[in-house]
C-alpha positions as CSV (number, residue, x, y, z in Angstrom):
1,X,0.0,0.0,0.0
2,X,1.2,3.5,-0.8
3,X,0.3,6.5,1.4
4,X,0.7,10.1,0.4
5,X,-0.4,13.6,1.4
6,X,-2.0,15.9,-1.2
7,X,-3.2,19.5,-1.7
8,X,-6.6,19.5,-3.4
9,X,-9.3,22.1,-4.1
10,X,-10.8,21.7,-0.6
11,X,-7.5,21.6,1.4
12,X,-5.0,19.0,2.4
13,X,-5.5,15.3,3.0
14,X,-3.7,12.1,3.7
15,X,-4.5,9.5,1.0
16,X,-4.0,6.0,-0.2
17,X,-2.5,6.1,-3.7
18,X,-4.2,3.4,-5.8
19,X,-3.0,2.0,-9.1
20,X,0.1,0.6,-10.6
21,X,3.4,2.2,-11.5
22,X,4.4,5.8,-10.9
23,X,2.7,7.7,-13.8
24,X,0.2,10.1,-12.2
25,X,-2.2,9.7,-15.0
26,X,-2.7,6.0,-13.9
27,X,-3.1,6.7,-10.2
28,X,-6.0,7.8,-7.9
29,X,-5.7,9.5,-4.5
30,X,-8.3,8.1,-2.1
31,X,-8.8,10.2,1.0
32,X,-8.5,8.6,4.4
33,X,-9.9,9.9,7.7
34,X,-6.9,9.8,9.9
35,X,-3.1,9.4,9.3
36,X,-1.1,6.7,7.5
37,X,0.0,5.2,10.8
38,X,-3.3,3.3,11.5
39,X,-5.4,1.0,9.3
40,X,-6.9,3.3,6.7
41,X,-10.6,4.3,6.8
42,X,-11.7,5.9,3.6
43,X,-13.9,9.0,3.4
44,X,-15.2,8.2,-0.1
45,X,-13.6,11.3,-1.7
46,X,-11.0,10.7,-4.3
47,X,-9.1,12.5,-7.1
48,X,-7.0,11.6,-10.1
49,X,-3.4,12.0,-8.9
50,X,-2.7,14.2,-12.0
51,X,-5.3,16.7,-10.7
52,X,-3.8,17.3,-7.3
53,X,-0.4,18.2,-5.9
54,X,1.7,15.7,-3.9
55,X,3.1,17.0,-0.7
56,X,5.7,15.5,1.7
57,X,4.0,12.2,2.7
58,X,4.5,12.6,6.4
59,X,4.7,15.5,9.0
60,X,7.6,14.4,11.2
61,X,8.3,15.7,14.7
62,X,11.9,15.2,13.7
63,X,14.1,13.9,11.0
64,X,16.9,11.7,12.3
65,X,19.8,11.0,10.0
66,X,22.8,8.7,9.9
67,X,25.8,10.4,8.5
68,X,28.9,8.8,7.1
69,X,27.1,5.5,6.5
70,X,28.7,4.7,3.0
71,X,32.4,4.3,2.9
72,X,32.8,5.8,-0.6
73,X,30.9,8.9,0.5
74,X,33.1,9.3,3.6
75,X,36.2,9.3,1.4
76,X,34.6,11.6,-1.1
77,X,33.5,14.3,1.3
78,X,35.8,14.0,4.4
79,X,38.9,12.7,2.6
80,X,39.3,10.0,5.3
81,X,38.5,6.3,5.6
82,X,35.3,5.1,7.3
83,X,37.5,3.3,9.8
84,X,38.6,6.7,11.1
85,X,35.2,8.3,10.7
86,X,32.4,5.9,11.7
87,X,28.7,6.6,11.2
88,X,27.3,9.4,13.2
89,X,23.9,10.8,14.2
90,X,22.4,14.2,13.4
91,X,19.0,15.9,13.2
92,X,17.2,17.9,10.5
93,X,14.3,20.1,11.7
94,X,10.8,19.5,10.4
95,X,10.8,23.0,8.9
96,X,13.3,21.7,6.4
97,X,10.8,19.2,4.9
98,X,9.2,19.9,1.5
99,X,7.5,17.6,-0.9
100,X,7.9,16.5,-4.6
101,X,8.4,19.3,-7.1
102,X,8.7,22.0,-4.4
103,X,11.8,24.2,-4.8
104,X,15.0,23.7,-2.9
105,X,15.8,27.3,-2.1
106,X,19.5,28.2,-1.6
107,X,20.2,31.3,0.6
108,X,23.1,33.6,-0.3
109,X,25.2,32.5,2.7
110,X,25.3,28.8,1.5
111,X,27.8,28.7,-1.3
112,X,28.3,25.0,-1.9
113,X,25.0,23.1,-1.6
114,X,25.0,19.5,-2.6
115,X,22.3,16.8,-3.0
116,X,22.4,13.5,-1.1
117,X,19.9,10.9,-2.4
118,X,19.0,8.4,0.3
119,X,16.5,5.7,1.4
120,X,14.3,7.0,4.2
121,X,12.3,5.1,6.8
122,X,9.0,6.4,8.1
123,X,8.2,5.3,11.7
124,X,4.8,3.9,12.3
125,X,4.6,3.7,16.1
126,X,6.3,4.9,19.3
127,X,9.7,3.4,19.3
128,X,12.2,3.2,22.2
129,X,15.0,0.7,22.9
130,X,14.1,-1.3,19.8
131,X,16.3,-4.4,19.2
132,X,17.9,-4.7,15.8
133,X,16.0,-7.9,15.0
134,X,12.7,-6.2,15.7
135,X,13.2,-3.1,13.5
136,X,10.3,-4.0,11.1
137,X,7.8,-3.8,14.0
138,X,8.1,0.0,14.3
139,X,8.4,0.9,10.6
140,X,5.4,2.0,8.6
141,X,7.2,2.1,5.3
142,X,10.0,3.6,3.1
143,X,10.2,6.8,1.1
144,X,12.9,8.9,-0.6
145,X,14.8,11.7,1.0
146,X,17.3,14.2,-0.4
147,X,19.6,15.2,2.5
148,X,20.5,18.6,1.0
149,X,23.8,19.8,2.6
150,X,25.7,23.1,2.5
151,X,29.3,21.8,2.6
152,X,30.8,25.2,3.3
153,X,28.7,25.6,6.4
154,X,29.2,22.0,7.4
155,X,32.9,22.4,7.6
156,X,32.9,26.0,8.8
157,X,30.6,25.3,11.7
158,X,32.1,22.0,12.8
159,X,28.7,20.6,13.4
160,X,25.9,20.0,10.9
161,X,22.7,21.6,12.2
162,X,22.8,24.8,10.1
163,X,24.3,23.1,7.0
164,X,21.6,20.5,6.8
165,X,18.7,22.2,8.5
166,X,18.1,25.2,6.3
167,X,14.4,25.6,5.2
168,X,13.7,23.4,2.1
169,X,16.8,21.2,2.7
170,X,14.8,18.0,3.3
171,X,12.7,17.0,0.3
172,X,10.6,13.9,1.0
173,X,8.4,11.7,-1.2
174,X,6.8,10.9,-3.5
175,X,4.9,8.6,-1.1
176,X,5.3,6.0,1.7
177,X,5.5,2.4,0.5
178,X,4.4,0.1,3.3
179,X,5.3,-3.3,1.7
180,X,8.8,-3.2,3.3
181,X,9.3,-6.9,2.7
182,X,9.3,-6.3,-1.1
183,X,12.6,-4.4,-0.8
184,X,15.9,-6.2,-0.9
185,X,17.9,-4.0,1.4
186,X,21.1,-5.9,0.5
187,X,20.7,-5.0,-3.2
188,X,18.6,-1.8,-3.6
189,X,19.5,0.6,-6.4
190,X,19.9,4.3,-5.4
191,X,20.5,6.9,-8.0
192,X,20.5,10.7,-8.4
193,X,20.2,12.6,-11.7
194,X,21.2,16.2,-11.9
195,X,20.0,18.4,-14.8
196,X,22.2,21.4,-15.4
197,X,22.0,23.7,-18.4
198,X,19.5,21.2,-20.0
199,X,21.8,18.2,-19.7
200,X,20.6,15.3,-17.4
201,X,23.5,13.3,-15.9
202,X,23.4,10.5,-13.4
203,X,25.7,11.5,-10.5
204,X,24.9,8.9,-7.8
205,X,24.6,5.3,-9.0
206,X,25.0,3.1,-6.0
207,X,23.4,0.3,-4.0
208,X,22.2,-0.2,-0.4
209,X,24.6,-3.1,-0.1
210,X,27.3,-0.4,0.5
211,X,25.7,0.7,3.8
212,X,28.0,0.3,6.8
213,X,25.3,0.3,9.5
214,X,22.4,-1.8,8.4
215,X,18.7,-1.1,9.0
216,X,18.3,-3.0,12.3
217,X,21.5,-1.5,13.7
218,X,20.4,2.0,12.7
219,X,17.0,1.7,14.5
220,X,18.6,0.1,17.6
221,X,21.2,2.8,17.7
222,X,18.8,5.7,17.4
223,X,16.1,4.4,19.8
224,X,18.7,3.7,22.5
225,X,19.1,7.5,22.7
226,X,15.7,9.0,21.7
227,X,12.1,8.1,21.3
228,X,10.8,8.0,17.8
229,X,7.1,9.0,17.2
230,X,4.7,8.0,14.4
231,X,5.6,9.9,11.3
232,X,9.2,10.6,12.2
233,X,11.7,10.0,9.4
234,X,15.1,8.2,9.5
235,X,17.6,9.0,6.7
236,X,19.9,6.0,6.3
237,X,22.9,7.6,4.6
238,X,24.2,8.8,1.3
239,X,26.3,6.9,-1.2
240,X,29.1,8.7,-3.2
241,X,28.4,10.9,-6.2
242,X,27.1,14.0,-4.4
243,X,27.8,17.3,-6.3
244,X,27.0,21.0,-6.0
245,X,23.6,22.3,-7.3
246,X,22.9,25.7,-8.8
247,X,19.7,27.7,-9.1
248,X,18.1,26.6,-12.4
249,X,19.1,23.0,-11.9
250,X,16.8,20.1,-11.2
251,X,17.7,17.1,-9.0
252,X,15.9,13.7,-9.2
253,X,16.6,11.0,-6.6
254,X,15.5,7.5,-7.8
255,X,15.2,4.4,-5.7
256,X,14.1,1.1,-6.9
257,X,10.5,0.4,-5.9
258,X,9.8,3.9,-4.7
259,X,9.9,6.0,-7.9
260,X,11.5,9.4,-8.3
261,X,11.7,12.4,-6.0
262,X,12.2,15.5,-8.2
263,X,12.9,19.1,-7.0
264,X,14.0,22.2,-8.8
265,X,16.7,24.5,-7.4
266,X,16.0,28.2,-6.8
267,X,17.7,31.1,-5.1
268,X,16.1,31.9,-1.8
């Protein structure tokens, strides 16, 4: 089942997205009464997906991210080996979250802003002290996240809150896929395509099998320190291939089984 959130002529709604594939012309958004974190109860209202606007599929209280979780990305950005810089934990504020096709807006003080295409986890229930082997019991589904990062601020500040927490620096979407057992987390394709001056080039082309800390370890590690709430998002780390984006560019993050998260880049 796929859950989304939409803007429609009467307002905003959580919906179940019905249909096959990812072409909006073949999909229908069916409104539900509550949130995606319970069994859906339909209101009877529905819209062709092509006639509404997809928003970020969840409203998290926090976005919790694992940094330095792909060895090739550690070498690329930090110029050191993952043995010397193991995975770390950081937060992105909920005010950074935007949905598909919403603009990533770069302020003047951020001079080297890069995309980071990642697999994201949406939490489905209150989670604290979850054991690695029980991780599926607290997960509602998967979505795509772009962990947008201002490298200049990241290294100038010495910590990552400002560099990764700027408004619009956490695109999410296009929807939450709840069939988590259909994903092979040991062999999941993760790509990012950057369009610059009209030329679309694949910059990230990696696989979840490169993750250092695996899914169960990630959730055990996080919930040992903090309680996760329904709707919270976990970013599981970026593979190599990140690159600076400029106003006028478009970035597309593509993950097998989840579709494409597309966002234009603008000056704030």
